DOTITOR-775778 format. One line per 3 residues: for each residue x, y, z of C-alpha. Coordinates in nm, 3 decimals, decimal comma, padded with zeros to 5 digits. Layout:
// residues N
X Y Z  ...
This chain:
// residues 856
09,971 -19,772 05,686  10,024 -19,472 05,863  10,258 -19,317 05,593
09,974 -19,395 05,344  09,741 -19,201 05,547  09,961 -18,922 05,553
10,033 -18,914 05,193  09,661 -18,920 05,121  09,628 -18,623 05,363
09,865 -18,445 05,167  09,686 -18,525 04,845  09,377 -18,379 04,967
09,588 -18,053 05,051  09,704 -18,052 04,674  09,363 -18,097 04,557
09,273 -17,788 04,760  09,558 -17,607 04,617  09,453 -17,695 04,248
09,137 -17,518 04,320  09,306 -17,210 04,456  09,225 -16,881 04,320
09,582 -16,750 04,391  09,783 -16,826 04,052  10,103 -16,905 04,208
09,976 -17,158 04,449  09,782 -17,315 04,176  10,064 -17,333 03,919
10,269 -17,500 04,178  09,991 -17,740 04,272  09,960 -17,812 03,898
10,333 -17,913 03,878  10,332 -18,134 04,190  10,039 -18,297 04,038
10,197 -18,362 03,727  10,491 -18,558 03,881  10,306 -18,792 04,062
10,343 -19,123 03,899  10,037 -19,251 03,715  09,942 -19,539 03,907
09,976 -19,344 04,240  09,759 -19,081 04,086  09,491 -19,328 04,019
09,501 -19,460 04,376  09,501 -19,113 04,530  09,215 -19,002 04,301
08,990 -19,283 04,359  09,041 -19,280 04,738  08,946 -18,914 04,732
08,614 -18,980 04,526  08,523 -19,283 04,774  08,588 -19,076 05,084
08,227 -18,913 05,150  08,365 -18,720 05,433  08,621 -18,501 05,235
08,509 -18,151 05,112  08,277 -18,180 04,817  08,484 -17,957 04,611
08,801 -18,181 04,639  08,606 -18,483 04,554  08,446 -18,318 04,237
08,805 -18,229 04,160  08,946 -18,556 04,206  08,665 -18,680 03,962
08,727 -18,464 03,692  09,112 -18,521 03,712  09,053 -18,887 03,679
08,846 -18,882 03,390  09,089 -18,640 03,213  09,393 -18,888 03,310
09,191 -19,178 03,130  09,091 -18,954 02,840  09,431 -18,819 02,789
09,703 -19,066 02,912  09,482 -19,409 02,902  09,761 -19,595 02,727
10,058 -19,477 02,948  09,895 -19,556 03,253  09,619 -19,815 03,255
09,774 -20,098 03,056  10,064 -20,120 03,267  09,865 -20,166 03,595
09,849 -20,523 03,726  09,556 -20,704 03,649  09,407 -20,719 04,013
09,443 -20,344 04,035  09,242 -20,298 03,687  08,954 -20,530 03,815
08,946 -20,334 04,149  08,927 -19,987 03,968  08,633 -20,129 03,747
08,442 -20,263 04,023  08,517 -19,960 04,253  08,383 -19,718 04,012
08,058 -19,908 03,976  08,043 -19,953 04,365  08,079 -19,553 04,402
07,787 -19,494 04,148  07,571 -19,711 04,339  07,663 -19,588 04,687
07,655 -19,192 04,577  07,387 -18,984 04,715  07,486 -18,643 04,557
07,378 -18,643 04,202  07,628 -18,406 04,046  07,913 -18,595 04,207
07,736 -18,928 04,084  07,733 -18,803 03,731  08,092 -18,695 03,746
08,159 -19,056 03,834  07,967 -19,186 03,562  08,161 -18,992 03,319
08,468 -19,161 03,444  08,292 -19,491 03,375  08,199 -19,406 03,033
08,570 -19,272 02,968  08,690 -19,637 03,081  08,449 -19,806 02,873
08,557 -19,586 02,572  08,911 -19,705 02,615  08,809 -20,079 02,695
08,683 -20,152 02,349  08,933 -20,329 02,164  09,030 -20,309 01,775
08,772 -20,559 01,692  08,488 -20,398 01,899  08,497 -20,610 02,190
08,379 -20,450 02,491  08,645 -20,569 02,760  08,426 -20,464 03,057
08,124 -20,691 03,047  08,049 -20,616 03,416  07,990 -20,269 03,308
07,729 -20,342 03,044  07,565 -20,581 03,307  07,559 -20,261 03,540
07,384 -20,056 03,257  07,105 -20,327 03,209  07,053 -20,389 03,573
07,045 -20,018 03,649  06,828 -19,888 03,387  06,534 -20,135 03,476
06,588 -20,081 03,862  06,349 -19,901 04,074  06,615 -19,663 04,181
06,588 -19,336 03,985  06,965 -19,253 04,063  07,059 -19,559 03,908
06,856 -19,509 03,614  06,977 -19,171 03,574  07,336 -19,315 03,570
07,296 -19,592 03,321  07,140 -19,334 03,100  07,417 -19,056 03,160
07,696 -19,341 03,086  07,522 -19,436 02,750  07,466 -19,074 02,652
07,811 -19,002 02,707  07,950 -19,306 02,509  07,675 -19,445 02,304
07,931 -19,699 02,150  07,951 -19,888 02,470  07,805 -20,208 02,283
08,103 -20,238 02,064  08,038 -20,497 01,803  07,746 -20,629 01,991
07,524 -20,329 01,901  07,344 -20,491 01,648  07,266 -20,792 01,863
07,130 -20,569 02,151  06,946 -20,322 01,910  06,603 -20,394 02,014
06,687 -20,407 02,378  06,840 -20,049 02,344  06,546 -19,943 02,168
06,319 -20,100 02,427  06,491 -19,947 02,713  06,506 -19,604 02,566
06,103 -19,599 02,487  06,041 -19,709 02,835  06,264 -19,434 02,998
06,114 -19,195 02,759  05,760 -19,270 02,875  05,850 -19,247 03,247
05,570 -19,010 03,374  05,692 -18,960 03,725  06,035 -18,868 03,657
06,103 -18,577 03,426  06,495 -18,623 03,468  06,460 -18,966 03,309
06,261 -18,840 02,994  06,491 -18,566 02,965  06,812 -18,796 02,994
06,664 -19,061 02,763  06,586 -18,831 02,504  06,927 -18,709 02,489
07,074 -19,041 02,486  06,847 -19,120 02,197  06,989 -18,825 02,019
07,339 -18,915 02,110  07,297 -19,267 02,004  07,128 -19,158 01,653
07,433 -18,900 01,593  07,682 -19,188 01,694  07,535 -19,374 01,415
07,501 -19,117 01,152  07,568 -19,327 00,860  07,347 -19,606 00,960
07,018 -19,519 00,740  06,860 -19,846 00,850  06,916 -19,777 01,211
06,719 -19,439 01,146  06,403 -19,622 01,019  06,419 -19,885 01,314
06,421 -19,577 01,574  06,207 -19,354 01,371  05,910 -19,418 01,617
06,118 -19,266 01,888  06,101 -18,925 01,738  05,729 -18,827 01,879
05,868 -18,905 02,252  06,180 -18,729 02,190  05,989 -18,416 02,059
05,773 -18,420 02,366  06,067 -18,414 02,585  06,209 -18,127 02,387
05,913 -17,944 02,494  05,885 -18,044 02,840  06,222 -17,970 02,931
06,206 -17,628 02,771  05,952 -17,563 03,022  06,148 -17,679 03,286
06,420 -17,429 03,189  06,656 -17,685 03,041  06,746 -17,637 02,685
06,982 -17,964 02,680  06,728 -18,171 02,458  06,639 -17,884 02,239
07,026 -17,852 02,181  07,043 -18,233 02,077  06,765 -18,156 01,820
06,978 -17,886 01,672  07,282 -18,139 01,636  07,030 -18,367 01,478
06,897 -18,126 01,224  07,263 -18,031 01,153  07,405 -18,370 01,130
07,142 -18,630 01,059  06,859 -18,416 00,919  06,707 -18,736 00,719
06,646 -18,891 01,060  06,369 -18,620 01,126  06,210 -18,660 00,769
05,923 -18,908 00,911  05,816 -18,666 01,150  05,924 -18,343 00,982
05,600 -18,146 01,010  05,593 -18,224 01,398  05,956 -18,122 01,453
05,883 -17,822 01,260  05,563 -17,732 01,424  05,703 -17,763 01,785
06,014 -17,548 01,688  05,766 -17,275 01,542  05,566 -17,302 01,876
05,869 -17,256 02,113  06,018 -16,983 01,906  05,698 -16,774 01,927
05,646 -16,847 02,282  05,786 -16,499 02,471  05,738 -16,674 02,809
06,068 -16,873 02,733  06,400 -16,697 02,758  06,553 -16,559 02,458
06,833 -16,833 02,439  06,544 -17,100 02,405  06,366 -16,937 02,135
06,660 -16,866 01,928  06,769 -17,236 01,966  06,415 -17,337 01,858
06,468 -17,121 01,542  06,788 -17,257 01,489  06,638 -17,584 01,433
06,441 -17,440 01,131  06,749 -17,251 01,012  06,981 -17,538 01,022
06,742 -17,750 00,818  06,725 -17,480 00,555  07,110 -17,507 00,506
07,140 -17,897 00,587  06,809 -18,014 00,415  06,697 -17,743 00,205
06,499 -17,974 -00,058  06,335 -18,111 00,228  06,205 -17,803 00,394
06,113 -17,632 00,078  05,837 -17,884 00,064  05,666 -17,726 00,394
05,617 -17,390 00,275  05,356 -17,315 00,534  05,616 -17,364 00,805
05,854 -17,141 00,610  05,587 -16,871 00,557  05,521 -16,869 00,951
05,905 -16,865 01,052  05,946 -16,540 00,856  05,757 -16,340 01,051
05,878 -16,494 01,382  06,228 -16,381 01,267  06,122 -16,024 01,185
05,932 -16,000 01,543  06,283 -16,074 01,673  06,427 -15,809 01,477
06,197 -15,567 01,646  06,306 -15,634 01,960  06,521 -15,361 02,033
06,592 -15,136 02,352  06,545 -14,743 02,344  06,871 -14,580 02,401
06,924 -14,215 02,507  07,284 -14,211 02,402  07,277 -14,392 02,099
07,308 -14,098 01,815  07,640 -13,999 01,981  07,813 -14,273 02,123
08,162 -14,255 02,057  08,258 -14,635 02,079  08,104 -14,898 01,912
07,991 -15,179 02,136  08,018 -15,522 01,962  07,680 -15,646 01,871
07,497 -15,841 02,140  07,505 -16,159 01,999  07,275 -16,333 02,250
06,995 -16,027 02,145  06,705 -16,125 01,955  06,754 -15,865 01,696
07,092 -15,994 01,606  06,987 -16,363 01,629  06,663 -16,256 01,389
06,900 -16,083 01,125  07,167 -16,372 01,095  06,887 -16,640 01,077
06,715 -16,460 00,815  07,020 -16,409 00,612  07,098 -16,788 00,646
06,770 -16,898 00,548  06,751 -16,689 00,223  07,083 -16,837 00,158
06,989 -17,177 00,237  06,613 -17,196 00,077  06,695 -16,940 -00,211
06,516 -16,626 -00,311  06,262 -16,788 -00,537  06,082 -16,908 -00,235
06,169 -16,639 00,042  06,112 -16,323 -00,130  05,764 -16,354 -00,227
05,706 -16,458 00,137  05,891 -16,194 00,301  05,819 -15,887 00,077
05,483 -15,780 00,196  05,591 -15,800 00,560  05,873 -15,577 00,470
05,665 -15,333 00,303  05,426 -15,328 00,622  05,699 -15,275 00,848
05,857 -14,988 00,651  05,523 -14,814 00,695  05,484 -14,867 01,074
05,490 -14,560 01,302  05,703 -14,725 01,549  06,069 -14,672 01,457
06,161 -15,027 01,548  05,958 -15,174 01,263  06,085 -14,952 01,028
06,445 -15,020 01,136  06,400 -15,407 01,145  06,228 -15,375 00,774
06,535 -15,215 00,631  06,790 -15,450 00,844  06,586 -15,722 00,681
06,628 -15,596 00,313  06,986 -15,579 00,405  07,005 -15,936 00,534
06,846 -16,091 00,232  07,022 -15,950 -00,036  07,268 -16,218 -00,066
07,022 -16,504 -00,063  06,759 -16,336 -00,292  06,995 -16,194 -00,513
06,862 -16,293 -00,875  06,500 -16,214 -00,759  06,601 -15,864 -00,603
06,787 -15,774 -00,909  06,465 -15,733 -01,128  06,303 -15,485 -00,870
06,635 -15,317 -00,737  06,507 -14,994 -00,897  06,208 -14,972 -00,685
06,376 -15,107 -00,367  06,660 -14,846 -00,405  06,425 -14,540 -00,448
06,232 -14,665 -00,148  06,552 -14,724 00,058  06,643 -14,386 -00,004
06,364 -14,202 00,135  06,443 -14,348 00,475  06,772 -14,166 00,475
06,555 -13,850 00,594  06,340 -14,071 00,830  06,275 -13,852 01,165
06,416 -14,138 01,375  06,816 -14,152 01,379  06,825 -14,533 01,411
06,621 -14,572 01,106  06,837 -14,337 00,911  07,128 -14,567 01,015
06,942 -14,892 00,913  06,882 -14,708 00,576  07,277 -14,653 00,560
07,305 -15,009 00,633  07,089 -15,137 00,342  07,237 -14,881 00,086
07,600 -15,029 00,164  07,484 -15,376 00,197  07,320 -15,349 -00,152
07,638 -15,161 -00,289  07,838 -15,479 -00,204  07,568 -15,740 -00,297
07,466 -15,580 -00,636  07,817 -15,443 -00,730  07,904 -15,315 -00,981
07,541 -15,306 -01,144  07,412 -15,106 -00,866  07,690 -14,840 -00,917
07,628 -14,823 -01,288  07,261 -14,761 -01,222  07,245 -14,555 -00,906
07,547 -14,367 -00,871  07,384 -14,032 -00,905  07,105 -14,068 -00,654
07,314 -14,286 -00,417  07,623 -14,046 -00,400  07,433 -13,737 -00,324
07,200 -13,890 -00,072  07,491 -14,038 00,119  07,681 -13,694 00,137
07,371 -13,516 00,246  07,329 -13,787 00,533  07,710 -13,733 00,633
07,625 -13,362 00,719  07,395 -13,471 00,992  07,563 -13,324 01,255
07,437 -13,410 01,605  07,401 -13,768 01,516  07,752 -13,908 01,487
07,667 -14,285 01,426  07,432 -14,197 01,133  07,712 -13,975 00,992
07,970 -14,267 01,048  07,743 -14,525 00,914  07,678 -14,285 00,576
08,068 -14,258 00,550  08,089 -14,662 00,571  07,810 -14,680 00,324
08,022 -14,458 00,105  08,333 -14,689 00,137  08,121 -14,984 00,021
08,018 -14,796 -00,274  08,323 -14,681 -00,390  08,531 -14,990 -00,329
08,295 -15,150 -00,623  08,285 -14,866 -00,813  08,405 -14,851 -01,166
08,671 -14,556 -01,201  08,502 -14,400 -01,502  08,203 -14,368 -01,296
08,355 -14,199 -01,007  08,559 -13,926 -01,166  08,276 -13,677 -01,259
08,178 -13,674 -00,857  08,548 -13,655 -00,783  08,528 -13,264 -00,690
08,230 -13,286 -00,521  08,294 -13,602 -00,307  08,635 -13,439 -00,221
08,493 -13,098 -00,110  08,236 -13,301 00,119  08,513 -13,541 00,279
08,749 -13,262 00,342  08,509 -13,013 00,513  08,391 -13,301 00,742
08,744 -13,418 00,802  08,844 -13,055 00,921  08,533 -13,023 01,113
08,582 -13,382 01,272  08,935 -13,298 01,372  08,844 -12,991 01,548
08,597 -13,203 01,743  08,865 -13,442 01,841  09,085 -13,153 01,968
08,809 -13,014 02,135  08,585 -13,315 02,267  08,803 -13,600 02,189
08,514 -13,768 01,986  08,660 -13,975 01,702  08,391 -14,197 01,581
08,311 -14,029 01,241  08,662 -13,927 01,177  08,782 -14,297 01,174
08,523 -14,370 00,910  08,600 -14,048 00,716  08,940 -14,128 00,684
08,881 -14,451 00,559  08,613 -14,291 00,289  08,913 -14,075 00,145
09,132 -14,381 00,124  08,856 -14,562 -00,064  08,805 -14,265 -00,314
09,162 -14,230 -00,365  09,189 -14,597 -00,422  08,936 -14,617 -00,699
09,028 -14,288 -00,869  09,408 -14,358 -00,892  09,619 -14,102 -01,061
09,298 -13,871 -01,097  09,320 -13,797 -00,708  09,670 -13,609 -00,779
09,510 -13,254 -00,753  09,355 -13,330 -00,433  09,682 -13,479 -00,258
09,812 -13,173 -00,093  09,465 -13,076 00,008  09,481 -13,398 00,259
09,834 -13,487 00,322  09,919 -13,267 00,577  09,608 -13,322 00,820
09,689 -13,705 00,775  10,044 -13,673 00,882  09,925 -13,449 01,160
09,695 -13,730 01,292  09,961 -13,986 01,282  10,237 -13,777 01,468
09,975 -13,673 01,733  09,717 -13,945 01,790  09,940 -14,122 02,038
09,688 -14,189 02,308  09,563 -14,565 02,343  09,197 -14,476 02,275
09,306 -14,335 01,944  09,496 -14,647 01,813  09,210 -14,749 01,580
09,199 -14,387 01,432  09,585 -14,379 01,400  09,606 -14,752 01,214
09,319 -14,615 00,964  09,514 -14,299 00,894  09,848 -14,513 00,816
09,616 -14,723 00,598  09,477 -14,400 00,428  09,817 -14,234 00,344
09,951 -14,554 00,228  09,644 -14,619 -00,015  09,678 -14,226 -00,134
10,053 -14,285 -00,220  09,993 -14,622 -00,408  09,691 -14,429 -00,604
09,897 -14,109 -00,713  10,232 -14,283 -00,774  10,600 -14,241 -00,661
10,650 -13,901 -00,833  10,370 -13,729 -00,656  10,457 -13,927 -00,303
10,810 -13,888 -00,301  10,794 -13,538 -00,149  10,623 -13,694 00,171
10,788 -14,042 00,125  11,052 -14,001 00,354  10,847 -13,841 00,636
10,583 -14,112 00,609  10,884 -14,370 00,649  11,014 -14,208 00,932
10,676 -14,180 01,125  10,611 -14,560 01,019  10,966 -14,645 01,164
10,888 -14,466 01,470  10,549 -14,639 01,498  10,762 -14,967 01,437
11,020 -14,930 01,713  10,714 -14,850 01,947  10,588 -15,203 01,782
10,751 -15,442 02,037  10,584 -15,242 02,311  10,248 -15,280 02,141
09,983 -15,527 02,282  09,892 -15,823 02,074  09,546 -15,703 02,016
09,659 -15,340 01,903  09,446 -15,245 01,593  09,755 -15,066 01,459
09,930 -15,387 01,405  09,742 -15,524 01,090  09,707 -15,160 00,941
10,112 -15,105 00,974  10,182 -15,448 00,802  09,969 -15,375 00,517
10,101 -15,004 00,498  10,461 -15,142 00,466  10,338 -15,353 00,176
10,197 -15,073 -00,016  10,520 -14,861 00,083  10,690 -15,179 -00,087
10,515 -15,115 -00,417  10,543 -14,754 -00,420  10,920 -14,739 -00,375
11,027 -15,051 -00,528  11,388 -15,177 -00,490  11,454 -14,862 -00,269
11,233 -15,038 00,003  11,497 -15,296 00,051  11,685 -15,086 00,308
11,385 -15,106 00,547  11,340 -15,489 00,536  11,558 -15,541 00,872
11,312 -15,307 01,068  11,008 -15,452 00,888  11,066 -15,840 00,883
11,111 -15,902 01,264  10,718 -15,830 01,363  10,605 -15,930 01,033
10,738 -16,269 01,079  10,633 -16,296 01,456  10,271 -16,223 01,323
10,290 -16,435 01,032  10,387 -16,718 01,308  10,113 -16,702 01,524
09,998 -17,023 01,661  09,627 -17,022 01,722  09,561 -17,177 02,079
09,365 -17,526 02,014  09,220 -17,759 02,240  09,040 -18,108 02,214
08,785 -18,098 02,474  08,531 -18,350 02,575  08,143 -18,271 02,649
08,230 -18,191 03,001  08,508 -17,952 02,971  08,262 -17,794 02,681
08,016 -17,706 02,916  08,249 -17,461 03,106  08,371 -17,295 02,778
08,190 -17,026 02,585  08,180 -16,904 02,243  08,226 -16,547 02,356
08,580 -16,541 02,480  08,682 -16,585 02,109  08,671 -16,957 02,108
08,505 -17,155 01,817  08,425 -17,516 01,819  08,371 -17,796 01,591
08,205 -18,119 01,710  08,401 -18,440 01,625  08,136 -18,689 01,740
08,223 -18,915 02,025  08,164 -18,673 02,265  08,470 -18,507 02,184
08,487 -18,114 02,029  08,786 -17,938 01,882  08,825 -17,569 01,991
09,004 -17,308 01,859  09,087 -16,961 01,971  09,009 -16,727 01,643
09,193 -16,414 01,748  09,506 -16,352 01,560  09,397 -16,571 01,269
09,316 -16,250 01,022  09,649 -16,110 01,129  09,825 -16,413 01,036
09,660 -16,432 00,703  09,739 -16,068 00,627  10,111 -16,100 00,741
10,149 -16,416 00,510  09,984 -16,224 00,221  10,232 -15,935 00,284
10,528 -16,183 00,263  10,405 -16,289 -00,064  10,405 -15,906 -00,163
10,764 -15,864 -00,067  10,880 -16,158 -00,272  10,675 -16,046 -00,575
10,800 -15,679 -00,543  11,188 -15,705 -00,440  11,282 -16,037 -00,597
11,641 -16,110 -00,559  11,631 -15,804 -00,310  11,440 -16,043 -00,055
11,694 -16,315 -00,107  11,836 -16,276 00,265  11,489 -16,372 00,391
11,399 -16,650 00,153  11,516 -16,948 00,391  11,325 -16,845 00,678
11,001 -16,750 00,501  11,027 -17,102 00,323  11,061 -17,267 00,665
10,752 -17,069 00,776  10,540 -17,109 00,465  10,585 -17,516 00,364
10,397 -17,634 00,690  10,128 -17,363 00,628  10,020 -17,547 00,339
09,846 -17,781 00,615  09,724 -17,482 00,820  09,367 -17,585 00,802
09,233 -17,298 01,046  09,232 -17,042 00,767  09,199 -17,082 00,375
09,387 -16,733 00,323  09,711 -16,882 00,505  09,702 -17,177 00,281
09,665 -16,959 -00,034  09,928 -16,725 00,055  10,173 -17,053 00,150
10,107 -17,155 -00,188  10,150 -16,833 -00,383  10,474 -16,760 -00,211
10,653 -17,090 -00,317  10,735 -16,991 -00,682  10,798 -16,627 -00,581
11,049 -16,772 -00,338  11,243 -16,954 -00,606  11,244 -16,663 -00,819
11,425 -16,475 -00,528  11,662 -16,751 -00,440  11,776 -16,783 -00,782
12,078 -16,565 -00,729  12,225 -16,771 -00,490  12,303 -17,015 -00,775
12,164 -17,355 -00,857  12,265 -17,564 -00,566  12,071 -17,330 -00,319
11,810 -17,319 -00,551  11,767 -17,704 -00,603  11,778 -17,753 -00,190
11,490 -17,492 -00,147  11,275 -17,673 -00,412  11,346 -18,009 -00,237
11,219 -17,878 00,078  10,899 -17,760 -00,104  10,820 -18,010 -00,337
10,693 -18,293 -00,131  10,469 -18,089 00,044  10,317 -17,920 -00,268
10,229 -18,242 -00,394  10,092 -18,400 -00,076  09,882 -18,065 -00,053
09,755 -18,120 -00,387  09,628 -18,476 -00,281  09,495 -18,358 00,057
09,338 -17,994 00,018  08,997 -18,018 00,096  08,859 -17,684 -00,044
08,868 -17,640 -00,419  08,925 -17,294 -00,433  09,266 -17,311 -00,227
09,337 -17,650 -00,403  09,335 -17,474 -00,746  09,576 -17,202 -00,603
09,822 -17,485 -00,501  09,792 -17,657 -00,830  09,854 -17,324 -01,026
10,172 -17,260 -00,779  10,315 -17,593 -00,837  10,286 -17,550 -01,204
10,460 -17,223 -01,198  10,737 -17,391 -00,969  10,805 -17,652 -01,226
10,848 -17,376 -01,484  11,104 -17,201 -01,261  11,287 -17,515 -01,189
11,282 -17,664 -01,545  11,422 -17,997 -01,669  11,490 -18,258 -01,418
11,320 -18,109 -01,129  11,119 -18,423 -01,032  11,251 -18,755 -00,953
11,062 -19,096 -01,018  10,919 -19,103 -00,678  10,780 -18,742 -00,735
10,636 -18,842 -01,072  10,458 -19,162 -00,918  10,309 -18,971 -00,626
10,200 -18,714 -00,851  10,072 -18,930 -01,096  09,892 -19,119 -00,851
09,705 -18,781 -00,734  09,629 -18,654 -01,069  09,501 -18,980 -01,186
09,254 -18,997 -00,858  09,160 -18,608 -00,947  09,070 -18,723 -01,286
08,883 -19,015 -01,187  08,704 -18,824 -00,948  08,605 -18,582 -01,211
08,454 -18,879 -01,400  08,275 -19,023 -01,112  08,119 -18,682 -01,000
07,855 -18,663 -01,257  07,734 -19,029 -01,116  07,673 -18,901 -00,779
07,519 -18,602 -00,911  07,285 -18,825 -01,102  07,169 -18,999 -00,783
07,099 -18,680 -00,630  06,873 -18,619 -00,907  06,688 -18,913 -00,826
06,632 -18,838 -00,460  06,281 -18,764 -00,327  06,361 -18,413 -00,245
06,518 -18,310 -00,583  06,392 -17,967 -00,716  06,525 -17,690 -00,943
06,730 -17,536 -00,624  06,913 -17,859 -00,609  06,978 -17,866 -00,985
07,124 -17,508 -00,943  07,381 -17,620 -00,692  07,469 -17,942 -00,876
07,542 -17,723 -01,180  07,771 -17,518 -00,940  07,962 -17,817 -00,845
08,009 -17,914 -01,210  08,161 -17,580 -01,311  08,397 -17,603 -01,010
08,501 -17,947 -01,159  08,599 -17,821 -01,490  08,767 -17,543 -01,302
08,985 -17,807 -01,131  09,048 -17,984 -01,444  09,200 -17,692 -01,603
09,452 -17,686 -01,339  09,543 -18,050 -01,380  09,624 -17,956 -01,725
09,805 -17,657 -01,622  10,048 -17,877 -01,426  10,088 -18,139 -01,711
10,169 -17,851 -01,944  10,435 -17,717 -01,728  10,582 -18,076 -01,698
10,578 -18,157 -02,072  10,709 -17,793 -02,149  11,004 -17,836 -01,903
11,063 -18,170 -02,008  11,054 -18,127 -02,380  11,323 -18,380 -02,486
11,205 -18,647 -02,271
């Protein structure tokens, strides 16, 4: 007995150490904890949870650990326990819930009970913990508020707790939720029952009959949304956003009331910004998930738009804005940013036909307002709706552009900035028509704005708009302006280089260097006469800009040099090629000391690939230096985590995590840092294989081993596309090693490619994979597929063809829907075009097989 007590005492010390701020202590405690056998863990943890005299933090920690143990290792730990121990655990948990006085602790124990219940439902849906269900029924109808809360919390956490008995108990479930939602004395019960209702609806998202049955809970639910917001709790409002996202049709019977409530909360300035933005999110989400349903409520849409615009006016005065040298990331919690992104999404969701006429007058009025914040918001709104209102704005683009260009001369620098933003956005959204119609006005206006000395931010943004303009500008249009453009860019570059040396400011220089690169990229060989004007200064920047705060400038300059080299061609560039290669190699050897988030890395990777294009076969000698870091970047494994709702509450999106809700209280998190770099690196490997052919043969094996698994890399489309593209190219590279090596490599890819054709969810990526597969067959020729391959491929292609002929039927069904309108028809037409495109790829594969297997 004494020994057990001593062990338990040690366990309390361990719990304390698991909470230690000291990393070493905590790591050691985690190892010790991991090594305790499962059954002992459960005994110790339960004992700690039950012991009301123990320290609060230790008990809470024990509760979290026990829930995690059941969630992640249930099958290893629980079934092996003797049945009397299993029974004891079940009754113990229910006992603790009833005895516990402290509400946050009780919640944590309820989470354990819910986790246990989730694991005690067998394959056939039988709940093997009937006492748990009885406890729910007893607690929810008891007079004890704590127990009512506990029952609702368990049901919210695991709405599938009734298993195959759910239909049988449906009326009881509904009656209990209604009764709790009408509890006038206890706001907490109303809030919890509303969240439980939402969780239940979401857990049954395909059960349309259930929606109808539960439709009369909506008014009470909406009331709870309203009441909880004013008690500074936005959990029910978040549930409403989830419903709008996943099961918008549930809201249809009370859609008007839902929208009116969201509109009221969004417009109430006494609420905190986060809540107002969430209320707006309900309407915007519906514009994406149920656009046709929402388009019928034009009155609401017409009232929502001014709300978004009002949020966009919510800007701070900032004395230092005009000459700040570091661009802070936008404050994503700010109303202005939220207003802008929701407006963009709503215009895309509902379409310009509805949105543009509603917003046009508002924007015009804002642009005439004497307060700069309104003019700023009006211009940002114009930038935001370009994508969604594309067709409708095209007709009046002329008047829009003339009007916007006036604001490049506005007295307030931030309005001039917003005007640059609108010009840059339109140059992208309406390319190349925009460039063809307005080149003269726009280039002149932007060059003039770039002269705005004394307002760095405006100068830099004008340069950024010029980049957007030239990127999509047909070469023939740009040539007549080259002299003038180059003269301006050169004088600004020289001026800003001096400022960098004297004051250390770099913001404008960073953008100007990219503007030069963009002009060279479009002008190609016509840039040759200006080459000598820029190259010495650019090399000078790369040699000398070595401080940490100049990393981005240096990266952009490396990009600029490589783009100019590519534009003017090998002959002109050769005079500097070896200097530039030496500079790059020097940077590359320091590469291993670079921090993972160094912006130079991705610029370097792209620059190497351009150097490869310029130098051709002569680049091969540099591969040993380049390939190490490139493979390292291409092999980045993103951090992923499977989290349940409790863990989610401690994570936030701002530290670079994004979450996908998997339902059933589970979320999938991925840390997005490094994904873009990975994608770029994979594309560069494709480039090397393409340019160097047999010169790349040394690396084919390691690249194939990297790329084949990446056909299933669902976190980033670009990575899967690069993986597919690389396959036929790598076969080409490997050809010199003889047929045996080639066949081995093909065997390594073939199954994975066929499977990817069957499972790829994105149609753009799918067409790339199919195209690559067809190319591979052309490379490999006769006999490269065995009978199993043919069977599997035949099955997949047959399924694709059947799907192709079935899709029109499902489109007909959508045309019968009560919300069908012409915008729905447009998106159905797009689906149809997509289908036809995939069909052409199926025929590519068949064609390549038939031509490789002519004789058979």
